[in-house]
Structures are given as C-alpha cells and as structure tokens.
C-alpha positions in Angstrom: -107.9 -69.1 150.5 -105.4 -66.9 152.5 -106.4 -64.0 154.6 -104.5 -61.7 157.0 -104.9 -61.7 160.7 -105.3 -58.6 162.7 -101.6 -58.5 163.3 -100.9 -58.8 159.6 -99.9 -62.5 159.6 -101.0 -64.7 156.8 -103.6 -67.3 157.8 -104.8 -70.2 155.7 -108.5 -70.5 155.6 -109.9 -74.0 155.0 -112.5 -74.6 152.3 -115.0 -75.6 155.0 -114.4 -72.4 157.0 -114.5 -70.3 153.8 -117.8 -71.9 152.8 -119.4 -71.0 156.1 -118.5 -67.4 155.7 -120.1 -67.0 152.3 -123.8 -66.5 151.7 -125.6 -69.8 151.3 -127.0 -70.7 148.0 -129.8 -73.2 147.3 -128.5 -76.2 145.4 -130.4 -78.8 143.4 -129.8 -82.4 144.2 -129.7 -83.6 140.6 -131.3 -86.9 141.7 -132.8 -89.1 139.0 -136.1 -90.9 139.8 -136.8 -94.5 138.7 -138.3 -94.7 135.2 -141.7 -95.9 136.5 -142.2 -92.8 138.6 -141.2 -90.2 136.0 -144.7 -89.4 134.7 -146.2 -89.1 138.2 -143.3 -86.9 139.3 -143.6 -84.6 136.3 -147.4 -84.2 136.8 -147.0 -83.5 140.5 -144.3 -81.0 139.8 -146.5 -79.2 137.3 -149.4 -79.1 139.7 -147.2 -77.8 142.5 -145.8 -75.1 140.2 -149.3 -74.0 139.3 -150.3 -73.7 142.9 -147.1 -71.9 143.7 -147.7 -69.4 140.9 -151.2 -68.8 142.1 -150.0 -68.2 145.7 -147.4 -65.7 144.4 -149.9 -63.5 142.5 -151.5 -60.4 143.9 -155.2 -59.5 143.6 -154.9 -58.3 140.0 -153.5 -61.7 138.8 -150.0 -60.3 138.4 -147.1 -62.1 139.9 -145.9 -60.6 143.2 -142.4 -59.1 143.3 -139.9 -61.0 145.4 -139.5 -59.5 148.9 -136.5 -57.1 149.0 -134.7 -57.6 152.3 -131.8 -55.4 151.3 -131.0 -52.1 153.2 -129.1 -48.9 152.5 -125.6 -48.9 154.1 -126.7 -46.4 156.8 -129.2 -49.0 158.1 -126.6 -51.8 158.5 -125.5 -53.2 161.9 -128.1 -51.4 164.0 -128.6 -48.2 162.0 -126.0 -46.1 163.9 -122.8 -47.7 162.7 -122.4 -46.4 159.2 -122.3 -42.7 158.6 -123.4 -41.1 155.4 -119.8 -40.6 154.5 -119.0 -44.3 155.3 -122.0 -45.3 153.2 -120.5 -43.4 150.2 -117.2 -45.2 150.9 -118.9 -48.6 150.8 -120.4 -47.6 147.4 -116.9 -46.8 146.2 -115.7 -50.2 147.3 -118.6 -52.3 146.1 -120.3 -50.3 143.4 -123.7 -50.8 145.1 -125.9 -49.0 147.6 -127.8 -52.1 148.7 -126.6 -54.6 151.3 -127.9 -57.5 153.4 -126.7 -58.4 156.8 -126.1 -61.6 158.8 -128.6 -61.9 161.6 -126.1 -63.5 164.1 -124.2 -60.2 164.6 -126.6 -57.5 163.9 -125.6 -54.4 165.8 -122.8 -52.3 167.4 -124.7 -52.6 170.6 -124.3 -56.4 170.5 -120.5 -56.0 170.0 -120.4 -53.6 173.0 -122.3 -56.0 175.1 -120.0 -58.8 174.3 -117.0 -56.6 175.0 -118.4 -55.7 178.5 -118.9 -59.4 179.2 -115.3 -60.1 178.4 -114.1 -57.5 180.9 -115.7 -59.4 183.8 -112.9 -61.9 183.6 -110.2 -60.6 181.2 -108.8 -57.4 179.7 -108.0 -59.0 176.4 -110.1 -60.8 173.8 -112.0 -60.3 170.6 -115.3 -60.8 169.0 -117.6 -59.9 166.1 -119.7 -56.7 165.7 -121.6 -57.6 162.6 -121.2 -59.0 159.1 -122.8 -57.9 155.8 -122.5 -58.4 152.1 -123.3 -56.2 149.1 -126.0 -57.1 146.6 -125.4 -57.1 142.9 -122.5 -58.6 140.9 -120.2 -59.2 143.9 -121.7 -62.4 145.3 -118.5 -63.7 146.9 -117.6 -60.5 148.7 -118.6 -59.8 152.3 -117.5 -57.6 155.2 -116.7 -58.7 158.7 -116.5 -56.0 161.4 -114.7 -57.1 164.6 -113.6 -55.7 168.0 -110.5 -56.6 170.0 -109.3 -55.7 173.5 -105.5 -55.3 173.5 -103.1 -54.8 176.4 -101.9 -51.3 175.6 -100.9 -48.8 173.0 -99.6 -50.3 169.8 -95.9 -50.9 169.3 -93.8 -52.3 166.5 -93.9 -51.9 162.8 -97.2 -52.7 161.0 -97.4 -55.1 158.0 -96.0 -53.3 154.8 -99.3 -53.8 153.1 -100.9 -51.2 155.4 -100.7 -47.5 155.3 -100.7 -45.8 158.7 -103.1 -42.8 159.2 -103.3 -40.2 161.9 -106.4 -41.4 163.8 -106.8 -42.7 167.4 -103.8 -44.6 168.8 -103.1 -46.2 165.5 -105.1 -46.6 162.2 -103.9 -48.9 159.5 -105.6 -49.3 156.1 -105.2 -51.4 152.9 -107.1 -52.1 149.8 -109.2 -54.8 151.4 -109.2 -54.0 155.2 -108.7 -51.3 157.8 -108.0 -51.4 161.6 -108.4 -48.5 164.0 -107.3 -48.6 167.7 -108.4 -46.1 170.2 -108.2 -45.5 174.0 -111.4 -45.6 176.0 -112.0 -44.2 179.5 -115.6 -44.9 180.6 -117.2 -44.8 184.1 -120.1 -46.9 182.6 -117.9 -50.0 182.3 -117.6 -51.8 185.7 -114.6 -53.7 186.8 -112.5 -52.3 183.9 -109.0 -50.7 184.0 -108.8 -47.0 183.9 -108.1 -47.1 180.1 -109.2 -49.7 177.6 -107.4 -50.1 174.3 -109.9 -51.2 171.7 -109.3 -52.1 168.0 -112.0 -52.1 165.4 -111.4 -54.1 162.2 -113.2 -54.0 158.9 -112.2 -56.8 156.6 -113.5 -57.3 153.0 -113.4 -61.0 152.4 -113.2 -62.6 148.9 -112.2 -59.1 147.6 -112.7 -59.1 143.8 -109.6 -58.4 141.7 -111.5 -56.0 139.4 -111.8 -53.5 142.3 -108.0 -53.2 142.9 -107.2 -50.7 140.2 -106.8 -47.6 142.5 -105.2 -48.6 145.8 -105.3 -45.2 147.4 -109.0 -44.6 146.9 -109.7 -48.1 148.3 -107.5 -47.5 151.3 -109.2 -44.2 152.1 -112.7 -45.9 151.7 -111.9 -48.7 154.0 -110.4 -46.3 156.6 -113.6 -44.2 156.4 -115.7 -47.3 157.2 -113.4 -48.4 160.0 -113.6 -44.9 161.5 -117.4 -44.9 161.4 -117.6 -48.2 163.3 -115.0 -47.2 165.8 -116.8 -43.9 166.6 -120.1 -45.8 166.9 -118.5 -48.3 169.3 -116.9 -45.5 171.4 -120.2 -43.8 171.7 -122.0 -47.1 172.6 -119.4 -47.8 175.4 -119.6 -44.2 176.7 -115.9 -43.5 176.1 -114.8 -40.1 177.3 -114.4 -37.7 174.4 -115.5 -40.5 172.0 -112.2 -42.2 172.5 -110.4 -39.2 171.0 -112.0 -39.8 167.6 -113.1 -36.8 165.6 -116.5 -36.6 164.0 -115.0 -37.2 160.6 -112.1 -39.5 159.6 -108.6 -38.2 159.1 -107.0 -39.7 156.0 -103.7 -37.9 156.5 -100.6 -40.2 156.8 -99.3 -40.6 160.3 
C-alpha cells in the first residue's frame, strides 16, 4: 500500500503496518481435532451454543439485539470536533451517518494536550488527534486526524494532487485527504513562541475506488472536515481569533 506523507511524498506502508491501522476482525483457527474427540467437541459446542442463546435473550424469550456502539459524526472525537456541516461532508464521502472511533485517540482535547507537552522541549513535532471508521459497506476505509507543529508559514509549491484553498495560512485538499495550517497566538500556552504554526490533517486511508467519481465534491468534503477539526483545535488551545479561521469553511481557490 502507498500513501502520501503530509508533505506530499509517497510513502510505502508495509503489510504489517497497514494491518494495524485497519479494524480488527475475529478469525477462526480452522483447527481440526483428533477423530476420537469429534463427538465430544460437537456436543460441548452445541451445549455452549444453547447456553449462549439463553444468555442473549431478553425477558420475553426473544433474542437480544447486538449492542450498537456506533455514533453520529457530530459525536466523534470528543463531540466538539465535527460540525453539522462537516458531518454532512462525511456522509458525502462515506455514504453513511454512523461511525465508530478508536479509543486510543478519542478527542481533540487529547491532541491539544499532547501538543502542549511537545512545546515543553521543542517547537516542532506531530501526533494524532483521533481515528475513526465508517460503518456499512466500507470496511477497509478509516480516517486519521493528525496535528503537526511546523517552523513557520508554508513555502514552496504543494503536491500537484492537491487543490489550494483560501483558508488559514494554507489549506490543501484532495479526493482522499485535506491539510489546513493556521497561526496560533495564545497566552494559555506556556513556554511557547509568540506564534505557533499548526497543521491539521485529515486522511482517508484505504479510500475505495467507487467513491472517486466526482473529485471536486470529494475535495470540498475533505476540506470541510479538515476545517472543522482545525477550528476545534484552535478553540481548544485558546488561539487568538480562533487562529484566523472563520466559523464556516471557505472552499474558494487560493
């Protein structure tokens, strides 16, 4: 698998790394038992199944519905990261309104906390905000939201795959990712330079081919999601004037 780095360079992802990033699925062992134990194993399995069925029924004798751990997009990553508009954008990208998140990186507040820790010894670095995946018929697709502290305002030409938009210091969007950099002045961040330059990235990993029909719509959708997370991070860090970000995304070309 090949993905793009935040700077637009192609990176090769190993099969082992790729497997860690995808939702885990329970696998059967396919083990065959010795012939003399087959009857006992079958009987034990049937008894266990009967007990399990009994445990999974409600008081009326009907089978219980499996627990639904999915959430609406506006509840992802702490409940303040995805605006209603960004939630609609995620629906455009994935075709679903139900998502499930990774517990390791649950909130924007977590990402802001890690960013503050980084500033105690360096003004550059990166980390995760949260990860989540859509439920439905896109089992291999998932989103990774990241933060990065960079040294200054962006320079140079972006990767040709990206369209540049007029948001923050620089906003770049593509059919499967978007990155937004903004400047943050905050008195609430101790031991930090007068201005921080923060880039928020939203990457859609294992992006399915069947959702690549209309690049412009997908570019705008990913940019909308990146803006929502950027604004949430700016507010969490207490950036002056929300880091110069408006309440709604600007999808106009830069």
